[in-house]
N, CA, C and O of each residue as an XYZ file, in Angstrom:
820
protein
N       0.490     -1.332      0.081
C       0.401     -0.013     -0.245
C       1.273      1.539     -0.077
O       2.157      2.046      0.614
N       0.429      1.847     -1.123
C       0.968      3.575     -1.021
C      -0.268      5.261     -0.132
O      -1.457      5.538      0.021
N       0.644      5.655      0.070
C      -0.592      6.466      0.173
C       0.252      7.739     -0.552
O       1.475      7.827     -0.434
N      -0.647      8.830     -1.406
C      -0.560      9.886     -1.647
C       0.794     11.314     -0.682
O       0.275     12.046      0.160
N       1.362     11.375     -0.787
C       2.212     12.304     -0.026
C       2.773     14.043     -0.327
O       2.845     14.897      0.558
N       3.071     14.222     -1.571
C       3.279     14.933     -2.105
C       2.479     15.630     -3.782
O       2.334     14.790     -4.670
N       2.012     17.136     -4.096
C       2.376     16.977     -5.618
C       3.218     17.918     -5.947
O       3.588     18.739     -5.108
N       3.734     17.944     -7.473
C       5.444     18.858     -7.486
C       4.793     19.371     -8.594
O       4.648     18.705     -9.619
N       4.374     20.552     -8.461
C       4.952     21.733     -9.253
C       5.927     22.320     -9.823
O       6.509     22.908     -8.912
N       6.580     22.559    -11.008
C       7.961     22.597    -11.306
C       7.851     24.182    -12.212
O       6.935     24.501    -12.971
N       9.028     24.974    -11.871
C       8.790     26.096    -12.825
C      10.329     26.551    -13.051
O      11.386     26.365    -12.448
N       9.833     27.404    -14.501
C      11.279     27.901    -14.513
C      11.841     28.189    -13.148
O      12.570     27.388    -12.563
N      11.406     29.603    -12.552
C      11.624     30.548    -11.958
C      11.171     29.920     -9.648
O      10.205     29.204     -9.383
N      11.751     30.240     -8.993
C      11.470     29.300     -7.855
C      10.220     30.631     -7.319
O       9.850     30.362     -6.176
N       9.776     31.469     -7.669
C       9.698     32.672     -7.013
C       8.562     33.220     -8.686
O       7.913     34.253     -8.851
N       8.717     32.219     -9.474
C       7.566     32.411    -10.420
C       6.768     31.814    -10.511
O       5.690     32.055    -11.053
N       7.422     30.125     -9.566
C       6.073     29.215     -9.215
C       5.945     29.581     -7.739
O       6.019     28.818     -6.776
N       5.836     30.276     -7.746
C       4.913     30.077     -5.482
C       4.243     31.333     -6.165
O       3.039     31.169     -5.966
N       4.421     32.514     -6.875
C       3.400     32.945     -7.169
C       1.469     32.970     -8.169
O       0.398     33.576     -8.135
N       2.248     31.721     -8.999
C       1.225     31.066     -9.639
C       0.121     29.996     -8.866
O      -1.072     29.766     -9.068
N       1.100     29.469     -7.899
C       0.299     28.708     -6.862
C      -0.773     29.472     -6.272
O      -1.990     29.327     -6.388
N      -0.039     30.387     -5.562
C      -0.561     31.060     -4.817
C      -1.542     32.384     -5.192
O      -2.177     32.968     -4.314
N      -1.588     32.839     -6.842
C      -2.500     33.862     -7.235
C      -3.710     32.198     -7.204
O      -4.714     32.645     -6.649
N      -4.009     30.623     -7.534
C      -5.123     29.819     -7.829
C      -5.046     29.175     -6.967
O      -5.783     28.200     -7.115
N      -4.066     29.153     -5.270
C      -4.474     29.184     -4.520
C      -5.516     30.068     -3.575
O      -6.658     29.826     -3.182
N      -4.734     31.059     -3.404
C      -5.378     32.035     -3.040
C      -4.337     32.357     -1.863
O      -4.332     33.501     -1.409
N      -3.330     31.260     -1.280
C      -2.656     31.265      0.064
C      -0.995     31.931      0.054
O      -0.605     32.640     -0.874
N      -0.335     31.656      0.956
C       1.279     31.834      0.714
C       1.612     30.554      0.327
O       0.874     29.570      0.387
N       3.156     30.614     -0.212
C       3.437     28.981      0.465
C       4.413     29.307      1.045
O       5.021     30.320      0.698
N       4.961     28.281      2.428
C       6.376     28.263      2.269
C       7.674     28.239      1.582
O       7.947     28.000      0.406
N       8.966     28.774      3.348
C      10.157     28.319      2.637
C      10.329     26.972      2.423
O       9.703     26.280      3.225
N      11.088     26.266      1.456
C      12.022     25.135      1.251
C      12.946     24.783      1.929
O      13.060     24.696      3.152
N      14.181     24.407      0.453
C      15.124     24.479      0.745
C      16.005     24.516     -0.459
O      15.644     24.890     -1.575
N      17.456     24.001     -0.058
C      17.705     24.206     -0.927
C      17.943     22.255     -0.938
O      18.046     21.497      0.026
N      17.965     21.918     -2.566
C      18.923     20.117     -3.218
C      20.508     20.092     -3.961
O      20.979     19.879     -5.078
N      20.908     20.389     -2.820
C      22.512     20.244     -3.647
C      22.783     19.758     -4.137
O      23.543     20.195     -5.002
N      22.457     18.359     -4.111
C      23.084     16.771     -5.295
C      21.761     17.422     -6.236
O      22.022     18.616     -6.094
N      21.110     17.405     -6.687
C      20.101     18.364     -7.961
C      20.380     19.739     -8.010
O      19.767     19.922     -9.062
N      20.909     21.122     -7.658
C      21.209     21.968     -8.042
C      19.242     22.754     -8.098
O      18.720     23.669     -8.735
N      18.789     21.836     -7.144
C      17.291     22.624     -7.121
C      16.914     23.038     -5.912
O      17.476     22.445     -4.991
N      16.080     23.935     -5.584
C      15.491     24.884     -4.690
C      14.193     25.048     -5.020
O      13.681     25.223     -6.125
N      13.456     24.930     -3.353
C      12.075     24.406     -3.505
C      11.150     25.771     -2.176
O      11.544     26.488     -1.256
N       9.980     25.515     -2.764
C       8.966     26.265     -1.864
C       7.770     24.899     -1.482
O       7.378     24.072     -2.306
N       7.512     24.945     -0.546
C       6.343     24.125      0.478
C       5.153     24.520      0.856
O       5.012     25.582      1.462
N       3.735     23.411      0.434
C       2.769     24.256      1.482
C       2.234     23.168      1.895
O       2.978     22.202      1.729
N       1.208     22.923      2.385
C       0.191     22.105      3.241
C      -0.941     21.874      2.459
O      -1.617     22.756      1.929
N      -1.226     20.099      2.369
C      -2.799     19.854      1.726
C      -3.211     19.127      2.565
O      -3.836     18.071      2.473
N      -2.549     20.191      4.178
C      -3.451     18.537      5.531
C      -2.707     17.769      5.833
O      -1.713     17.479      5.167
N      -2.997     17.313      6.812
C      -2.097     16.608      7.360
C      -1.338     15.521      6.728
O      -0.191     15.472      7.174
N      -1.545     14.809      6.015
C      -1.553     13.728      4.962
C      -0.530     13.746      3.832
O       0.291     12.854      3.621
N      -0.719     15.165      2.948
C       0.131     15.930      2.237
C       0.108     17.019      1.920
O      -0.364     17.867      2.678
N       0.913     17.531     -0.037
C       1.619     18.931      0.589
C       1.775     19.167     -0.568
O       1.616     18.325     -1.452
N       2.143     20.460     -0.775
C       2.320     20.710     -2.126
C       4.006     21.476     -2.225
O       4.398     22.392     -1.502
N       4.729     20.852     -3.230
C       6.135     21.439     -3.790
C       5.876     21.736     -4.977
O       5.456     20.994     -5.865
N       6.284     23.545     -5.041
C       7.061     23.868     -5.814
C       8.246     23.877     -6.565
O       8.995     23.956     -5.591
N       8.908     23.861     -7.396
C      10.661     22.944     -7.748
C      11.113     23.680     -9.021
O      10.727     23.584    -10.186
N      11.932     24.346     -8.511
C      12.802     25.382     -9.746
C      14.271     24.588     -9.027
O      14.516     24.139     -7.907
N      15.292     24.727    -10.710
C      16.837     25.215    -10.681
C      17.279     26.357    -10.171
O      17.106     27.528    -10.511
N      17.890     25.847     -9.285
C      18.761     27.138     -8.405
C      19.736     27.764     -8.991
O      20.743     27.193     -9.409
N      19.602     28.532     -9.041
C      20.579     29.441    -10.575
C      21.229     29.942     -9.570
O      20.691     31.015     -9.298
N      22.258     29.699     -8.749
C      23.348     30.616     -7.714
C      23.696     28.877     -7.244
O      24.848     28.870     -6.809
N      23.142     27.564     -7.196
C      23.717     26.077     -7.124
C      25.076     26.320     -8.130
O      25.065     27.204     -8.987
N      26.290     25.389     -7.905
C      26.346     24.658     -9.487
C      26.184     24.025     -9.787
O      26.211     23.203     -8.871
N      25.821     23.326    -11.133
C      25.846     22.221    -11.873
C      26.263     21.521    -11.627
O      27.468     21.426    -11.395
N      25.147     20.395    -11.541
C      24.784     18.940    -10.439
C      25.824     18.176    -10.993
O      26.217     18.443    -12.129
N      26.344     17.223    -10.315
C      27.164     16.016    -11.518
C      26.299     15.274    -11.962
O      26.649     14.913    -13.086
N      25.137     14.756    -11.617
C      24.140     13.935    -12.335
C      22.939     15.019    -12.835
O      22.813     16.228    -12.640
N      21.841     13.709    -13.812
C      21.206     14.447    -14.055
C      20.288     15.409    -12.876
O      20.234     15.078    -11.691
N      19.596     16.637    -13.433
C      18.189     17.463    -12.427
C      16.801     15.876    -12.465
O      16.307     15.238    -13.394
N      16.670     15.828    -11.208
C      15.492     15.455    -10.967
C      14.247     15.428    -11.984
O      14.599     14.755    -12.952
N      12.858     15.919    -12.159
C      10.998     16.366    -12.225
C      11.976     16.606    -13.921
O      11.374     17.412    -14.630
N      12.863     16.233    -14.372
C      13.628     16.385    -16.462
C      14.081     18.014    -16.076
O      14.222     18.441    -17.222
N      14.252     18.652    -15.583
C      14.215     19.993    -14.757
C      15.877     20.362    -16.380
O      16.223     21.421    -16.903
N      16.391     18.933    -16.588
C      17.295     19.040    -17.748
C      17.031     19.257    -18.711
O      17.779     19.843    -19.495
N      15.673     18.789    -19.028
C      15.729     18.292    -20.449
C      15.110     19.592    -21.183
O      14.794     20.666    -20.671
N      15.016     19.114    -22.762
C      14.383     20.362    -23.374
C      13.222     20.284    -23.453
O      12.627     21.350    -23.296
N      12.574     19.327    -23.659
C      11.034     19.190    -23.197
C      10.665     19.780    -22.048
O       9.670     20.476    -22.248
N      10.963     19.802    -21.134
C      10.732     20.577    -19.962
C      10.478     21.744    -19.920
O       9.459     22.369    -19.627
N      12.048     22.190    -20.412
C      12.280     23.416    -20.148
C      11.208     24.593    -21.142
O      10.579     25.622    -20.893
N      11.502     23.590    -22.550
C      10.107     23.782    -23.857
C       8.713     24.488    -23.126
O       8.174     25.583    -23.286
N       8.356     23.124    -22.103
C       6.703     23.894    -21.342
C       7.679     24.628    -19.859
O       6.910     25.239    -19.117
N       8.535     24.639    -19.576
C       8.121     24.936    -18.319
C       7.963     27.164    -18.904
O       7.378     28.068    -18.308
N       9.012     27.215    -20.603
C       8.474     28.303    -20.545
C       6.825     28.586    -20.230
O       6.125     29.006    -19.309
N       6.748     28.316    -20.961
C       5.001     28.835    -21.151
C       4.504     29.190    -19.779
O       3.406     29.747    -19.789
N       5.181     28.956    -18.321
C       4.392     28.748    -16.914
C       4.719     27.695    -16.493
O       5.302     26.876    -17.203
N       4.486     27.530    -15.535
C       4.470     26.740    -14.141
C       3.331     25.811    -14.672
O       2.324     26.026    -15.347
N       3.986     24.479    -13.999
C       3.023     23.956    -14.165
C       2.802     22.815    -13.299
O       3.427     22.853    -12.240
N       1.951     21.665    -13.530
C       1.595     20.296    -12.697
C       1.920     19.332    -13.195
O       1.254     18.681    -14.000
N       3.682     18.935    -12.535
C       4.406     17.687    -14.214
C       4.201     16.519    -13.065
O       3.585     15.794    -13.845
N       4.217     15.720    -11.804
C       4.385     14.547    -11.424
C       3.898     14.688     -9.333
O       3.759     15.646     -8.573
N       3.798     13.240     -9.171
C       3.875     13.231     -7.734
C       4.101     11.932     -7.346
O       4.251     10.880     -7.967
N       4.093     12.277     -6.026
C       4.871     11.156     -4.809
C       4.508     10.898     -4.298
O       3.900     11.679     -3.566
N       4.436      9.190     -4.025
C       3.506      8.661     -3.373
C       4.872      7.215     -1.592
O       5.750      6.352     -1.588
N       3.756      8.233     -0.317
C       4.833      7.244     -0.075
C       4.321      5.893      0.387
O       3.242      5.314      0.258
N       5.564      5.571      1.014
C       5.617      4.078      0.784
C       6.672      3.281      2.400
O       7.808      3.589      2.761
N       6.117      2.679      2.757
C       6.307      1.669      3.898
C       8.018      1.058      3.386
O       8.871      1.494      4.159
N       8.553      0.234      2.344
C       9.791      0.037      1.914
C       9.805      0.625      0.580
O       8.916      0.984     -0.192
N      11.944      0.610      0.509
C      11.541      0.586     -0.871
C      12.978     -1.193     -1.516
O      13.894     -1.681     -2.178
N      12.331     -1.219     -0.906
C      13.467     -2.516     -0.946
C      14.102     -3.546     -2.439
O      15.088     -4.160     -2.847
N      12.509     -3.104     -2.842
C      12.808     -4.091     -4.637
C      12.186     -2.630     -4.983
O      11.019     -2.361     -4.698
N      12.946     -1.831     -5.537
C      12.637     -0.939     -5.978
C      13.504     -0.248     -6.439
O      13.856      0.566     -5.585
N      14.345     -0.082     -7.867
C      15.464      0.215     -8.516
C      15.875      1.702     -8.420
O      15.101      2.557     -7.989
N      16.987      1.938     -8.793
C      17.109      3.625     -8.265
C      16.509      4.535     -7.434
O      15.784      5.519     -7.575
N      17.118      3.809     -6.340
C      17.003      4.474     -4.948
C      17.802      5.351     -4.457
O      18.959      4.931     -4.446
N      17.664      6.550     -3.981
C      18.686      7.782     -3.791
C      18.404      8.205     -2.201
O      17.317      8.315     -1.634
N      19.536      8.375     -1.757
C      18.792      8.487     -0.124
C      19.625      9.792     -0.342
O      20.679      9.912     -0.966
N      18.788     10.889      0.426
C      18.231     12.093      0.122
C      18.838     13.346      1.994
O      19.324     12.680      2.908
N      18.749     14.410      2.155
C      18.182     15.363      2.406
C      17.840     16.814      2.363
O      17.528     17.606      1.474
N      17.993     16.861      3.485
C      17.433     19.150      2.902
C      16.881     19.374      4.161
O      15.721     19.259      4.556
N      18.209     19.816      4.893
C      17.955     20.394      6.642
C      17.587     19.725      7.079
O      18.023     18.708      6.540
N      16.889     19.443      7.920
C      17.128     18.168      9.093
C      15.643     16.566      8.423
O      15.219     15.613      9.077
N      15.301     17.008      6.881
C      15.271     16.559      6.882
C      15.856     15.316      5.887
O      16.569     15.483      4.898
N      15.352     13.999      6.428
C      16.093     12.746      5.326
C      14.830     11.458      5.313
O      14.118     11.001      6.207
N      14.981     11.122      3.680
C      14.914     10.424      3.280
C      15.126     10.097      2.354
O      15.674     11.003      1.726
N      14.917      8.470      1.299
C      15.096      7.637      0.204
C      13.716      8.226     -0.783
O      12.705      8.747     -0.313
N      14.037      7.945     -2.470
C      13.251      8.241     -3.071
C      14.153      8.022     -4.369
O      15.340      8.306     -4.530
N      12.808      7.156     -5.664
C      13.481      6.673     -6.776
C      13.812      7.693     -7.412
O      12.988      8.562     -7.696
N      15.088      7.763     -7.746
C      14.625      8.788     -8.899
C      15.574      7.715    -10.282
O      15.981      6.560    -10.153
N      15.643      8.298    -11.074
C      16.215      7.910    -12.435
C      17.343      8.454    -13.057
O      17.245      9.675    -13.177
N      18.285      8.022    -13.456
C      19.724      8.270    -13.374
C      19.939      9.213    -13.957
O      20.881     10.003    -13.907
N      18.575      9.149    -14.874
C      19.145     10.542    -16.244
C      17.265     11.542    -16.280
O      16.684     12.136    -17.188
N      16.841     11.227    -14.588
C      16.110     12.345    -14.186
C      14.920     11.838    -14.422
O      13.860     12.344    -14.054
N      15.076     10.601    -15.175
C      13.189     11.079    -15.960
C      12.648     10.365    -15.131
O      13.035      9.500    -14.345
N      11.302     11.010    -15.499
C       9.966     10.725    -14.329
C       9.326      9.557    -14.981
O       9.115      9.586    -16.193
N       8.831      7.994    -13.879
C       7.652      7.237    -14.624
C       6.694      8.178    -15.568
O       6.409      9.307    -15.170
N       6.151      7.642    -16.958
C       5.662      7.305    -17.585
C       5.383      8.734    -17.812
O       4.265      9.232    -17.941
N       6.601      9.383    -17.848
C       6.566     11.539    -18.035
C       6.026     12.406    -17.205
O       5.838     13.600    -17.437
N       5.637     11.526    -15.734
C       5.664     12.160    -14.580
C       3.923     11.784    -13.850
O       3.441     11.927    -12.726
N       3.526     11.391    -14.832
C       1.268     10.195    -14.694
C       1.774      8.744    -13.200
O       1.562      8.994    -12.014
N       2.249      7.728    -13.545
C       3.123      7.343    -12.459
C       3.667      8.093    -11.685
O       4.166      9.169    -12.011
N       3.636      7.460    -10.151
C       4.449      8.278     -9.605
C       6.064      7.944     -9.261
O       6.782      7.178     -9.904
N       6.439      8.725     -8.072
C       7.481      8.505     -7.846
C       7.798      7.606     -5.794
O       6.998      8.007     -4.948
N       8.578      6.851     -5.446
C       7.915      6.825     -4.538
C       8.962      7.237     -3.405
O      10.174      7.445     -3.468
N       8.326      7.267     -2.663
C       9.153      8.275     -0.589
C       8.611      7.997      0.441
O       7.552      8.182      1.041
N      10.152      7.201      0.591
C      10.448      7.141      1.966
C      11.189      7.614      3.072
O      12.285      7.171      3.415
N      10.457      8.677      3.710
C      11.302      9.171      4.700
C      11.107      8.315      6.289
O      10.371      7.432      6.729
N      12.205      9.144      6.789
C      13.436      8.489      7.961
C      13.426      9.289      8.518
O      13.975      9.219      9.618
N      12.805     10.516      8.101
C      12.273     11.555      9.399
C      10.571     12.177      8.998
O      10.049     12.043      7.891
N       9.864     12.922     10.311
C       8.508     13.403      9.614
C       8.256     13.631      8.598
O       8.894     14.551      8.085
N       7.238     12.952      7.790
C       7.051     13.849      6.646
C       6.599     14.932      6.569
O       5.746     15.287      7.382
N       7.038     15.771      5.570
C       6.546     17.341      6.115
C       5.220     18.169      5.731
O       4.915     19.348      5.913
N       4.551     17.081      5.126
C       2.843     17.337      5.571
C       2.298     17.472      6.911
O       1.279     18.097      7.205
N       3.411     16.544      8.058
C       2.826     15.946      9.453
C       3.755     17.400      9.585
O       4.493     16.779     10.350
N       4.484     18.984      9.525
C       5.556     19.333      9.962
C       5.231     21.469      9.614
O       5.688     22.495     10.118
N       4.191     21.148      8.473
C       3.942     22.191      7.467
C       2.623     23.083      8.867
O       1.891     22.469      9.644
N       2.734     24.349      8.750
C       1.541     24.916      8.632
C       0.591     24.508      8.680
O       1.025     23.422      9.063
N      -1.096     24.249      8.619
C      -2.676     24.205      7.921
C      -3.073     25.248      7.308
O      -3.971     25.751      7.983
N      -2.810     26.046      6.059
C      -3.022     27.401      5.286
C      -5.000     27.163      5.425
O      -5.744     28.143      5.479
N      -5.599     25.507      5.466
C      -7.085     25.569      4.897
C      -6.818     25.190      3.820
O      -7.153     26.205      3.210
N      -6.550     24.671      3.234
C      -6.169     24.207      1.409
C      -6.546     22.037      2.183
O      -6.147     21.302      3.087
N      -7.176     22.018      1.423
C      -7.355     20.378      1.112
C      -7.461     19.974     -0.706
O      -7.994     20.671     -1.569
N      -6.810     18.719     -0.875
C      -6.804     17.539     -1.715
C      -8.164     17.282     -1.972
O      -8.598     16.325     -1.330
N      -9.429     18.162     -3.136
C     -10.359     17.127     -3.552
C      -9.873     15.936     -4.263
O     -10.412     14.957     -3.746
N      -9.080     15.584     -5.237
C      -9.036     14.952     -6.321
C      -7.452     15.142     -8.219
O      -7.047     15.511     -9.321
N      -7.424     14.604     -7.206
C      -5.823     14.140     -8.754
C      -6.461     13.938     -9.513
O      -7.643     13.839     -9.185
N      -6.208     13.800    -10.577
C      -6.486     13.509    -12.309
C      -5.444     13.460    -12.951
O      -4.669     14.381    -13.209
N      -5.362     11.828    -13.375
C      -5.152     12.284    -13.907
C      -5.062     11.076    -15.770
O      -5.515      9.935    -15.865
N      -4.621     11.575    -16.484
C      -5.360     11.751    -17.893
C      -4.598     10.913    -18.991
O      -3.393     11.116    -19.135
N      -5.126     10.155    -19.625
C      -3.432      9.611    -20.478
C      -4.406      8.489    -21.478
O      -5.460      7.934    -21.164
N      -3.741      8.410    -22.584
C      -4.361      7.312    -23.617
C      -4.328      6.330    -22.880
O      -5.195      6.464    -22.016
N      -3.763      5.380    -22.765
C      -3.297      4.258    -22.372
C      -3.946      4.217    -20.736
O      -3.239      4.612    -19.808
N      -4.979      3.839    -20.556
C      -5.800      3.962    -19.287
C      -4.518      2.187    -18.665
O      -3.716      1.879    -17.784
N      -5.173      1.614    -19.892
C      -4.727     -0.258    -18.953
C      -3.043     -0.046    -18.722
O      -2.628     -1.001    -18.065
N      -1.639      1.186    -19.157
C      -0.932      0.692    -18.805
C      -0.325      1.275    -17.510
O       0.712      0.965    -16.923
N      -1.288      2.234    -17.222
C      -1.748      3.423    -15.847
C      -2.067      2.251    -14.189
O      -1.791      2.069    -13.003
N      -2.795      1.813    -15.301
C      -3.689      1.723    -13.731
C      -2.908      0.211    -13.062
O      -3.351     -0.057    -11.945
N      -2.167     -0.475    -13.422
C      -1.394     -1.376    -12.295
C      -1.007     -0.750    -11.489
O      -1.110     -0.978    -10.284
N      -0.189      0.681    -12.297
C       1.282      2.051    -11.503
C       0.490      2.608    -10.509
O       1.042      3.500     -9.864
N      -0.767      2.299    -10.174
C      -1.611      3.392     -9.219
C      -2.450      2.414     -8.172
O      -2.987      2.739     -7.113
N      -2.380      0.876     -8.922
C      -3.772      0.326     -8.075
C      -3.735      0.431     -6.172
O      -4.755      0.295     -5.497
N      -2.495      0.666     -5.644
C      -2.021      0.474     -4.175
C      -2.162      2.143     -3.814
O      -1.482      2.531     -2.864
N      -2.754      2.843     -4.310
C      -2.329      4.133     -3.895
C      -3.548      4.711     -2.933
O      -4.752      4.513     -3.092
N      -3.097      5.246     -2.210
C      -4.319      5.686     -1.548
C      -4.849      7.069     -1.168
O      -4.410      8.084     -0.628
N      -6.033      6.627     -1.718
C      -5.892      9.253     -1.614
C      -6.968      9.333     -2.912
O      -7.813      8.557     -3.357
N      -6.483     10.715     -3.297
C      -8.228     11.062     -4.016
C      -7.641     11.038     -5.244
O      -7.331     12.138     -5.701
N      -7.281      9.558     -6.247
C      -6.925      9.972     -7.036
C      -7.763      8.957     -8.114
O      -8.121      7.779     -8.104
N      -7.852      9.956     -8.928
C      -8.492      9.673    -10.178
C      -8.428      9.598    -11.756
O      -8.633     10.527    -12.537
N      -8.024      7.987    -12.123
C      -7.407      7.757    -13.977
C      -8.167      7.863    -14.556
O      -9.170      7.224    -14.237
N      -8.250      9.037    -16.237
C      -9.433      8.934    -17.088
C      -8.545      8.876    -18.429
O      -7.345      9.151    -18.417
N      -9.278      8.477    -19.637
C      -8.702      8.736    -20.762
C      -8.576      9.524    -21.300
O      -9.379     10.377    -20.921
N      -7.882      9.927    -22.222
C      -8.037     11.411    -22.708
C      -6.047     11.920    -22.930
O      -4.936     11.446    -22.693
N      -6.472     12.757    -23.333
C      -4.399     13.879    -23.628
C      -3.450     13.163    -22.338
O      -3.909     13.145    -21.196
N      -2.452     12.739    -22.570
C      -1.919     12.691    -21.352
C      -1.718     14.623    -20.866
O      -1.584     15.710    -21.426
N      -1.848     13.858    -19.038
C      -1.632     15.232    -18.271
C      -2.086     14.923    -16.874
O      -2.495     13.814    -16.532
N      -1.981     16.067    -16.011
C      -2.627     15.456    -14.701
C      -3.423     17.291    -14.321
O      -2.865     18.344    -14.630
N      -4.510     17.203    -13.755
C      -4.947     18.659    -13.108
C      -5.028     17.837    -11.366
O      -4.846     16.678    -10.992
N      -5.402     19.154    -10.632
C      -5.646     18.626     -9.077
C      -6.140     19.748     -8.126
O      -5.479     20.645     -7.604
N      -7.805     19.409     -8.003
C      -8.364     19.791     -7.793
C      -8.852     19.967     -5.677
O      -8.822     19.223     -4.697
N      -9.299     21.639     -6.024
C      -9.361     22.204     -4.700
C     -10.125     22.734     -3.851
O     -10.922     23.536     -4.339
N     -10.191     22.549     -2.504
C     -10.719     23.284     -1.328
C      -9.847     23.894     -0.917
O      -8.728     23.510     -0.576
N     -10.474     25.323     -0.912
C      -9.835     26.381     -0.189
C     -10.610     27.620      0.535
O     -11.694     28.085      0.182
N      -9.669     28.118      1.815
C     -10.628     29.116      2.428
C     -11.462     29.919      1.603
O     -12.338     30.610      2.124
N     -11.346     29.910      0.801
C     -12.144     31.589     -0.979
C     -12.465     30.318     -1.826
O     -12.124     30.484     -2.997
N     -12.926     29.309     -1.621
C     -14.276     27.951     -2.702
C     -12.905     27.612     -2.993
O     -11.833     27.605     -2.387
N     -13.542     27.199     -4.702
C     -12.894     25.927     -5.043
C     -11.578     26.167     -6.070
O     -11.541     27.291     -6.571
N     -10.408     25.165     -6.472
C      -9.702     25.805     -7.001
C      -8.962     24.697     -7.249
O      -8.783     23.629     -6.663
N      -8.377     25.448     -8.764
C      -7.713     24.267     -9.351
C      -6.233     24.029    -10.245
O      -6.151     24.840    -11.167
N      -5.190     23.188    -10.160
C      -4.018     23.276    -11.104
C      -3.945     22.129    -12.049
O      -4.368     20.975    -11.980
N      -3.371     22.701    -12.832
C      -3.071     21.157    -14.233
C      -1.551     21.831    -14.345
O      -0.642     22.380    -13.722
N      -1.992     21.361    -15.606
C       0.013     20.799    -15.946
C       1.309     22.442    -17.066
O       0.704     23.475    -17.351
N       1.770     22.412    -17.188
C       2.666     23.557    -18.099
C       1.641     24.200    -19.496
O       2.317     24.477    -20.487
N       0.555     24.373    -19.593
C       0.853     24.759    -21.155
C       0.382     26.034    -21.464
O      -0.536     26.172    -22.273
N       1.115     27.348    -20.693
C       1.373     28.427    -21.021
C       0.245     28.961    -20.992
O       0.487     29.934    -21.706
N      -1.073     29.090    -20.637
C      -2.141     30.102    -20.347
C      -3.149     28.429    -18.910
O      -3.146     27.200    -18.837
N      -3.975     29.980    -17.916
C      -4.422     29.399    -17.262
C      -3.422     29.886    -15.652
O      -3.691     29.355    -14.575
């Protein structure tokens, strides 16, 4: 069994990504930190006690990493997507063990310690439609972030090949919906100011 841990919004610039989320959800994000091994930095936002939202971007002050950045941030395709604006690109599930998973990295940021499935080339499973898997060695951020009243209602995953995706998400506990259609992610939320939604990088919205 796995549980939804967090949503990943990517941006060409962290401040731009934070503004994008804040404009849509109506609350300010919290500071995250730097991931030295990947040359990235992030901001975070509570979605309640069980999951959170992360905005991630290349850290312009960090040296170039020795390996590919995660979430495909080094690829021309992702750079082209993010040139049109930030968007929801991936999601991560929390698991009790990664013993049978390939490409597991032990990571840290500040006092946080975790293990995560990360392909050597930085590619996301099924281009982001299938989740990466995380094992927290310290309390998950969702249990520590200030609650600002945002709740995830549904994470919708659209794919032209539903049969290929369903086995990869069958064990996930959380508000997940798999639908036929063009590949993409979209999330709906309840917020203090009413319903809200975010989607993938499209250059609009």
